[in-house]
FIDREN-384054 format. One record per residue (C-alpha): residue number from 1; residue in one letter; x, y negated, z. Coordinates in Angstrom, 3 decimals. Each point is the difference from the previous one (the first is absolute). Example, Ala and Ser with C-alpha at 12.3 -4.5 7.8 and 13.67 -1.06 7.14 Angstrom:
2
{num 1	residu A	east 12.300	north 4.500	up 7.800}
{num 2	residu S	east 1.370	north -3.440	up -0.660}
This chain:
297
{num 1	residu M	east 0.000	north 0.000	up 0.000}
{num 2	residu F	east 2.727	north -2.444	up 0.996}
{num 3	residu T	east 2.162	north 0.981	up -2.986}
{num 4	residu D	east -2.915	north -0.705	up -2.331}
{num 5	residu R	east -0.459	north -3.473	up 1.439}
{num 6	residu R	east 3.691	north -0.859	up 0.019}
{num 7	residu L	east 0.582	north 1.116	up -3.592}
{num 8	residu T	east -3.063	north -1.891	up -1.183}
{num 9	residu E	east 1.166	north -3.156	up 1.801}
{num 10	residu A	east 3.438	north 0.366	up -1.574}
{num 11	residu Y	east -1.521	north 0.465	up -3.453}
{num 12	residu K	east -2.129	north -3.142	up 0.302}
{num 13	residu K	east 3.026	north -2.115	up 0.968}
{num 14	residu A	east 2.460	north 1.649	up -2.381}
{num 15	residu R	east 2.286	north -1.749	up -2.424}
{num 16	residu V	east -1.152	north 0.821	up -3.544}
{num 17	residu E	east 2.385	north 0.742	up -2.869}
{num 18	residu Y	east -0.999	north 0.939	up -3.538}
{num 19	residu F	east 1.757	north 2.759	up -1.912}
{num 20	residu D	east -0.043	north 1.557	up -3.464}
{num 21	residu E	east 2.049	north 2.525	up -1.973}
{num 22	residu D	east 2.964	north -2.370	up -0.105}
{num 23	residu S	east 0.156	north -0.334	up 3.801}
{num 24	residu K	east 2.676	north 1.792	up 2.027}
{num 25	residu Y	east -0.326	north 0.554	up 3.740}
{num 26	residu V	east 1.908	north 2.105	up 2.503}
{num 27	residu F	east -1.447	north 0.620	up 3.469}
{num 28	residu F	east 2.249	north 0.736	up 2.979}
{num 29	residu S	east -0.996	north 0.034	up 3.661}
{num 30	residu D	east 1.490	north 0.976	up 3.343}
{num 31	residu V	east 3.537	north -1.020	up -0.871}
{num 32	residu H	east 0.588	north -0.878	up 3.672}
{num 33	residu R	east 3.133	north -2.069	up -0.519}
{num 34	residu G	east 1.693	north -0.370	up 3.383}
{num 35	residu D	east 3.146	north -1.502	up 1.498}
{num 36	residu G	east 2.471	north 2.538	up -1.416}
{num 37	residu S	east 0.534	north 1.723	up 3.356}
{num 38	residu M	east -0.155	north 3.739	up 0.675}
{num 39	residu S	east -3.762	north -0.227	up 0.593}
{num 40	residu D	east -0.612	north -1.680	up -3.388}
{num 41	residu E	east -1.620	north 2.781	up -2.047}
{num 42	residu F	east 0.227	north -1.997	up -3.225}
{num 43	residu T	east 3.813	north 0.086	up -0.163}
{num 44	residu R	east 0.214	north 3.638	up -1.171}
{num 45	residu N	east -1.965	north -0.815	up -3.148}
{num 46	residu R	east 1.187	north -3.551	up -0.561}
{num 47	residu N	east 2.096	north 0.828	up -3.061}
{num 48	residu I	east -2.846	north 1.961	up -1.614}
{num 49	residu Y	east -2.431	north -2.849	up 0.657}
{num 50	residu L	east 2.444	north -2.611	up -1.270}
{num 51	residu H	east 0.586	north 1.953	up -3.215}
{num 52	residu A	east -3.755	north 0.393	up -0.548}
{num 53	residu L	east -0.663	north -3.713	up 0.586}
{num 54	residu K	east 2.704	north -0.957	up -2.521}
{num 55	residu H	east -1.635	north 2.293	up -2.552}
{num 56	residu Y	east -3.433	north -1.544	up 0.525}
{num 57	residu Y	east 1.365	north -3.533	up -0.111}
{num 58	residu E	east 1.911	north 0.586	up -3.231}
{num 59	residu N	east -3.081	north 1.585	up -1.576}
{num 60	residu N	east -2.341	north -2.904	up 0.821}
{num 61	residu F	east -2.146	north 1.668	up 2.665}
{num 62	residu T	east -1.884	north -1.977	up 2.625}
{num 63	residu Y	east 0.953	north 1.302	up 3.437}
{num 64	residu I	east -2.939	north 0.571	up 2.356}
{num 65	residu E	east 1.124	north 0.723	up 3.558}
{num 66	residu A	east -3.073	north 1.451	up 1.698}
{num 67	residu G	east 0.851	north -0.623	up 3.641}
{num 68	residu D	east 2.663	north 0.948	up 2.545}
{num 69	residu G	east 2.775	north -1.234	up -2.257}
{num 70	residu D	east 1.912	north -1.360	up 2.982}
{num 71	residu E	east 0.017	north 1.724	up 3.383}
{num 72	residu M	east -0.972	north -2.833	up 2.320}
{num 73	residu L	east -1.409	north 1.923	up 2.955}
{num 74	residu E	east 3.280	north 1.691	up 0.830}
{num 75	residu Y	east 2.277	north -2.850	up -1.144}
{num 76	residu S	east -1.527	north -3.312	up 0.994}
{num 77	residu D	east 2.801	north -2.307	up -1.203}
{num 78	residu F	east -0.333	north 0.025	up -3.774}
{num 79	residu K	east 3.340	north -1.723	up -0.637}
{num 80	residu Y	east 1.799	north 3.253	up 0.825}
{num 81	residu T	east -2.086	north 1.873	up -2.563}
{num 82	residu K	east 0.803	north -2.581	up -2.672}
{num 83	residu N	east 3.715	north 0.244	up 0.769}
{num 84	residu A	east 0.024	north 3.812	up 0.137}
{num 85	residu H	east -1.553	north 0.418	up -3.450}
{num 86	residu R	east 1.226	north -3.069	up -1.844}
{num 87	residu E	east 0.334	north 1.692	up -3.406}
{num 88	residu V	east -3.548	north 1.383	up 0.230}
{num 89	residu F	east -1.428	north -3.432	up 0.775}
{num 90	residu D	east 1.973	north -1.492	up -2.887}
{num 91	residu I	east -1.971	north 2.238	up -2.392}
{num 92	residu I	east -3.288	north -0.769	up 1.756}
{num 93	residu K	east 0.746	north -3.712	up -0.418}
{num 94	residu K	east 0.513	north 0.557	up -3.738}
{num 95	residu F	east -3.500	north 1.498	up -0.223}
{num 96	residu F	east -1.358	north -2.939	up 1.989}
{num 97	residu D	east 1.739	north -2.620	up -2.143}
{num 98	residu K	east -1.537	north 1.575	up -3.110}
{num 99	residu K	east -3.441	north 0.006	up 1.683}
{num 100	residu R	east -0.004	north 3.792	up -0.057}
{num 101	residu L	east -0.257	north 0.685	up 3.744}
{num 102	residu I	east -3.253	north 0.648	up 1.857}
{num 103	residu R	east 0.417	north 0.597	up 3.713}
{num 104	residu L	east -2.679	north 1.649	up 2.162}
{num 105	residu Y	east 0.290	north 0.385	up 3.745}
{num 106	residu G	east -0.543	north 3.163	up 2.012}
{num 107	residu N	east -0.008	north 0.819	up 3.693}
{num 108	residu H	east 3.805	north -0.048	up 0.345}
{num 109	residu D	east 0.395	north -3.388	up -1.696}
{num 110	residu I	east -3.266	north -1.472	up 1.253}
{num 111	residu F	east 1.837	north -3.225	up 0.886}
{num 112	residu L	east -0.219	north -0.872	up -3.696}
{num 113	residu K	east -3.582	north -1.070	up 0.750}
{num 114	residu N	east 1.502	north -2.982	up 1.828}
{num 115	residu K	east 0.820	north -2.816	up -2.423}
{num 116	residu K	east 2.455	north -1.600	up 2.432}
{num 117	residu F	east 1.881	north 3.287	up 0.439}
{num 118	residu V	east 0.312	north 0.394	up -3.777}
{num 119	residu E	east 1.248	north -3.564	up -0.411}
{num 120	residu E	east 2.607	north 0.390	up 2.742}
{num 121	residu N	east 1.285	north 3.415	up -1.074}
{num 122	residu Y	east -0.526	north 0.308	up -3.762}
{num 123	residu Y	east 0.161	north -3.494	up -1.460}
{num 124	residu T	east 3.756	north -0.343	up 0.642}
{num 125	residu N	east 3.001	north 2.219	up 0.622}
{num 126	residu Y	east 3.511	north -0.654	up 1.265}
{num 127	residu D	east 3.161	north 0.473	up -2.031}
{num 128	residu E	east 2.567	north 1.031	up 2.598}
{num 129	residu Y	east 2.956	north -0.374	up -2.404}
{num 130	residu N	east -0.790	north -3.577	up -1.037}
{num 131	residu E	east -1.765	north -0.793	up 3.309}
{num 132	residu V	east -3.031	north -1.562	up -1.658}
{num 133	residu F	east -3.731	north 0.691	up -0.153}
{num 134	residu F	east -1.582	north 0.681	up -3.385}
{num 135	residu D	east -3.499	north 0.518	up -1.355}
{num 136	residu F	east -1.026	north 3.627	up 0.368}
{num 137	residu L	east -3.647	north 0.939	up -0.645}
{num 138	residu K	east -1.254	north -3.552	up 0.344}
{num 139	residu G	east -3.754	north -0.117	up -0.587}
{num 140	residu L	east -0.594	north 3.709	up 0.688}
{num 141	residu K	east -3.660	north 0.673	up 0.834}
{num 142	residu P	east -0.507	north 3.557	up 1.298}
{num 143	residu V	east -3.534	north 1.389	up -0.191}
{num 144	residu E	east -1.890	north 2.875	up 1.587}
{num 145	residu A	east -1.482	north 1.324	up -3.224}
{num 146	residu L	east 0.415	north -0.148	up -3.755}
{num 147	residu V	east -2.601	north 0.744	up -2.666}
{num 148	residu L	east 1.264	north 0.831	up -3.474}
{num 149	residu R	east -2.778	north -0.601	up -2.517}
{num 150	residu N	east 0.128	north 1.341	up -3.560}
{num 151	residu L	east -0.406	north -2.856	up -2.464}
{num 152	residu E	east -1.932	north 2.126	up -2.490}
{num 153	residu T	east -2.070	north 2.430	up 2.077}
{num 154	residu G	east -0.355	north -1.819	up 3.322}
{num 155	residu Q	east 1.224	north 3.093	up 1.859}
{num 156	residu E	east 1.375	north -0.918	up 3.420}
{num 157	residu I	east 2.807	north 1.500	up 2.075}
{num 158	residu L	east 0.232	north -0.952	up 3.676}
{num 159	residu T	east 3.422	north 0.076	up 1.623}
{num 160	residu V	east 0.472	north -0.297	up 3.771}
{num 161	residu H	east 2.569	north 1.350	up 2.408}
{num 162	residu G	east -2.416	north 2.568	up 1.416}
{num 163	residu H	east 0.041	north -0.731	up 3.732}
{num 164	residu Q	east -3.465	north -1.550	up -0.204}
{num 165	residu G	east -2.211	north 1.916	up 2.419}
{num 166	residu D	east 2.867	north 2.040	up 1.503}
{num 167	residu A	east -0.666	north -0.900	up 3.645}
{num 168	residu P	east 3.557	north 0.078	up 1.492}
{num 169	residu N	east 1.309	north -2.035	up -2.944}
{num 170	residu D	east -2.953	north -2.328	up -0.485}
{num 171	residu Q	east -2.370	north -0.606	up 2.941}
{num 172	residu F	east 2.670	north 0.794	up 2.625}
{num 173	residu A	east 3.049	north -1.049	up -2.022}
{num 174	residu F	east 1.363	north -2.214	up 2.790}
{num 175	residu F	east 0.510	north 2.938	up 2.365}
{num 176	residu T	east 1.545	north 2.133	up -2.743}
{num 177	residu M	east 2.383	north -2.854	up -0.760}
{num 178	residu L	east 1.162	north -0.119	up 3.609}
{num 179	residu S	east 0.653	north 3.751	up 0.101}
{num 180	residu L	east 2.028	north -0.157	up -3.234}
{num 181	residu K	east 1.995	north -3.038	up 1.006}
{num 182	residu F	east 0.942	north 1.116	up 3.487}
{num 183	residu F	east -0.049	north 3.804	up -0.168}
{num 184	residu W	east -0.279	north 1.944	up -3.255}
{num 185	residu R	east 2.534	north -1.999	up -2.011}
{num 186	residu F	east 2.795	north 1.294	up 2.255}
{num 187	residu L	east -1.084	north 3.610	up -0.545}
{num 188	residu H	east -0.058	north -0.304	up -3.788}
{num 189	residu G	east 3.788	north 0.134	up -0.003}
{num 190	residu F	east -0.308	north 3.544	up 1.336}
{num 191	residu G	east -2.698	north 1.027	up -2.480}
{num 192	residu I	east -2.920	north -0.170	up 2.459}
{num 193	residu R	east -3.280	north -1.314	up -1.434}
{num 194	residu N	east -2.846	north -1.916	up 1.596}
{num 195	residu P	east -2.869	north 2.510	up 0.479}
{num 196	residu S	east -2.653	north -2.705	up -0.552}
{num 197	residu S	east 1.227	north -0.573	up -3.553}
{num 198	residu P	east -1.972	north 1.558	up -2.884}
{num 199	residu I	east 3.279	north 1.006	up -1.661}
{num 200	residu K	east 0.534	north 3.218	up 1.975}
{num 201	residu N	east -3.522	north 0.410	up 1.321}
{num 202	residu V	east -1.765	north 2.136	up -2.621}
{num 203	residu S	east -3.505	north -0.173	up 1.458}
{num 204	residu K	east 0.219	north -3.787	up 0.407}
{num 205	residu R	east 1.382	north -0.434	up -3.498}
{num 206	residu H	east -2.748	north 2.085	up -1.556}
{num 207	residu K	east -2.658	north -1.914	up 1.925}
{num 208	residu I	east 1.306	north -3.271	up -1.427}
{num 209	residu E	east -0.034	north 1.441	up -3.515}
{num 210	residu K	east -3.534	north 1.322	up 0.420}
{num 211	residu N	east -1.133	north -3.472	up 1.023}
{num 212	residu F	east 1.681	north -1.440	up -3.091}
{num 213	residu N	east -1.852	north 2.474	up -2.204}
{num 214	residu K	east -3.321	north -0.935	up 1.583}
{num 215	residu W	east 0.643	north -3.640	up -0.860}
{num 216	residu I	east 1.041	north 0.870	up -3.570}
{num 217	residu K	east -3.129	north 2.084	up -0.538}
{num 218	residu K	east -2.221	north -2.738	up 1.387}
{num 219	residu N	east 1.632	north -2.882	up -1.880}
{num 220	residu K	east 0.973	north 1.917	up -3.165}
{num 221	residu M	east 3.483	north -1.455	up -0.189}
{num 222	residu M	east 3.606	north 1.209	up -0.235}
{num 223	residu L	east 2.087	north -0.446	up 3.139}
{num 224	residu I	east 3.797	north -0.205	up 0.263}
{num 225	residu C	east 1.630	north -0.160	up 3.417}
{num 226	residu G	east 2.826	north 1.261	up 2.202}
{num 227	residu H	east 0.196	north 0.221	up 3.821}
{num 228	residu T	east -0.150	north 3.800	up 0.391}
{num 229	residu H	east 3.346	north 0.489	up -1.825}
{num 230	residu R	east -1.721	north 2.849	up -1.862}
{num 231	residu F	east 0.081	north -0.520	up -3.777}
{num 232	residu K	east -3.268	north 0.828	up -1.728}
{num 233	residu Y	east -1.191	north 0.194	up -3.590}
{num 234	residu P	east -3.540	north 1.329	up -0.489}
{num 235	residu K	east -0.419	north 3.371	up -1.659}
{num 236	residu D	east -2.836	north 0.979	up -2.319}
{num 237	residu K	east -3.409	north -1.231	up 1.219}
{num 238	residu E	east 1.446	north -1.574	up 3.159}
{num 239	residu L	east -0.920	north -3.557	up 0.906}
{num 240	residu P	east 2.561	north -2.613	up -1.211}
{num 241	residu Y	east 2.009	north -0.384	up 3.213}
{num 242	residu F	east 3.696	north -0.661	up -0.641}
{num 243	residu N	east 2.770	north -0.297	up 2.567}
{num 244	residu T	east 3.461	north -1.322	up -0.791}
{num 245	residu G	east 1.734	north 2.121	up 2.628}
{num 246	residu C	east 2.982	north -1.802	up 1.550}
{num 247	residu C	east 3.699	north -0.806	up -0.190}
{num 248	residu V	east 1.146	north 1.723	up 3.198}
{num 249	residu Y	east -0.118	north 3.668	up -0.963}
{num 250	residu P	east 3.427	north 1.603	up 0.636}
{num 251	residu T	east 1.102	north 0.264	up -3.659}
{num 252	residu F	east -2.400	north -1.835	up -2.321}
{num 253	residu I	east -2.492	north -2.828	up -0.421}
{num 254	residu T	east -3.348	north -0.027	up -1.798}
{num 255	residu A	east -2.029	north -2.610	up -1.839}
{num 256	residu I	east -2.999	north -0.464	up -2.268}
{num 257	residu E	east 0.382	north -1.555	up -3.438}
{num 258	residu L	east -2.738	north -1.640	up -2.058}
{num 259	residu T	east 1.193	north -0.718	up -3.521}
{num 260	residu E	east -1.437	north 0.089	up -3.521}
{num 261	residu G	east -3.416	north 0.572	up 1.551}
{num 262	residu K	east 1.168	north 3.239	up 1.629}
{num 263	residu I	east 0.748	north 0.940	up 3.595}
{num 264	residu Q	east 2.553	north 2.456	up 1.371}
{num 265	residu L	east 1.679	north 1.074	up 3.230}
{num 266	residu V	east 3.810	north 0.021	up -0.110}
{num 267	residu R	east 2.855	north 1.071	up 2.211}
{num 268	residu W	east 3.524	north -1.445	up 0.046}
{num 269	residu A	east 2.672	north 2.311	up 1.414}
{num 270	residu I	east 3.716	north 0.754	up -0.019}
{num 271	residu K	east 0.827	north 2.877	up -2.345}
{num 272	residu V	east 3.208	north 1.998	up -0.299}
{num 273	residu S	east 1.298	north 0.884	up -3.472}
{num 274	residu P	east 1.747	north 3.328	up -0.734}
{num 275	residu D	east 3.282	north -1.942	up 0.221}
{num 276	residu G	east -0.839	north -1.265	up 3.471}
{num 277	residu V	east -0.805	north -3.554	up -1.068}
{num 278	residu L	east -2.698	north -1.752	up 2.044}
{num 279	residu T	east -2.609	north -1.950	up -1.956}
{num 280	residu I	east -3.306	north -1.668	up 0.877}
{num 281	residu E	east -2.828	north 1.164	up -2.238}
{num 282	residu K	east -3.725	north -0.590	up -0.341}
{num 283	residu E	east -2.380	north 2.943	up -0.210}
{num 284	residu I	east -3.667	north -0.190	up -0.951}
{num 285	residu M	east -1.944	north 1.972	up 2.613}
{num 286	residu R	east -3.555	north -0.497	up -1.325}
{num 287	residu G	east -1.393	north -1.709	up -3.084}
{num 288	residu P	east 0.133	north -2.095	up -2.023}
{num 289	residu E	east -3.740	north -0.253	up -0.565}
{num 290	residu P	east -2.110	north -2.877	up -1.359}
{num 291	residu V	east -1.264	north -2.107	up 2.864}
{num 292	residu E	east -3.483	north 0.139	up -1.544}
{num 293	residu E	east -0.118	north 3.692	up 0.940}
{num 294	residu F	east -0.354	north -1.129	up 3.625}
{num 295	residu D	east -2.833	north -2.454	up -0.610}
{num 296	residu I	east -2.964	north 1.516	up 1.892}
{num 297	residu R	east -2.514	north -2.831	up -0.389}
C-alpha cells in the first residue's frame, strides 16, 4: 500500500525526458562510492566502472545514475569521497558538461534532496595541487524520479531508486542512517552485512519486488530501479520490471542500456585471455529487445 503511494507520488513529480530511436541511455545504480578506505566496497570495481563510463561517454550515451551513487550514510564528509575517486568524478563531470548526466537520489545519498547540501558539496571541488577551487557539477539538480517518454508512441518508463515504500530505508530512514554511520560501516571492512538491508535478505527483497509488480500492473508502465542490488530483466510474459543491479559485486558491475529503441541488460567484468592478459569486457546478459515489447497499456 505504501509502496503504491510513494511510487505514484514520485511519478507525478518526476522529471520528464523524451526519447526516440536515436537516443542513448545507460542506467547505473548503487555505485556506493566511498572514501577509498578498506570499508569502501566500490574500490574493488573502480577500474571496471571507470572503463565502462569512458566507453559510454565516448559513444554519446546519457548517464542516468539511479540513486546511491555516493555512499553518504557511512561516509558523511563528501570531500573525502571526491578526493578518493578523482578520476571517476572527472568522467562524471564530462557527462555533466555535455548535459548528459541525470542524477537521481536513493536512500544512501538522500542528502541530495537538500539544495544547500548539493550546492556546498557538488558545485565546486578543490584542486590540491594548484590549491584552488574550481567549478565541479555547478547547477546539478538531483531528482527522485525520471520519466522517459517515447516521442512517437507516448510509452512511458519510470525510473526511481527503488527504496520507495521499503520501511527501514524510507519511513524509518533516519534510524537506519544512524546504524550505518555508527555501527555497520565498521563491520563492512570484515565482510559483515547489515541484516536490515534488502541486499542479503531474500524474503525482504522479494517482497519489495512484488510490490513493484503490483504498481506496474495497476499503472501499466515500465519500471527501472536499483536498491536491491539484484539485476532483473523480465522474461517472457513477466511484467516489465527492470533492475540495474549494482557496482559492488565482487568481480563485475551491471547496467541497463536503452539505445536504438531497444533495451538490454549488460555486465562489465575482468576477463583473462589464454595468454594471461587481463581485459575489461562487456557482455550482454539479456536482450536487446524493442522497448515497445514492454508497453502494456
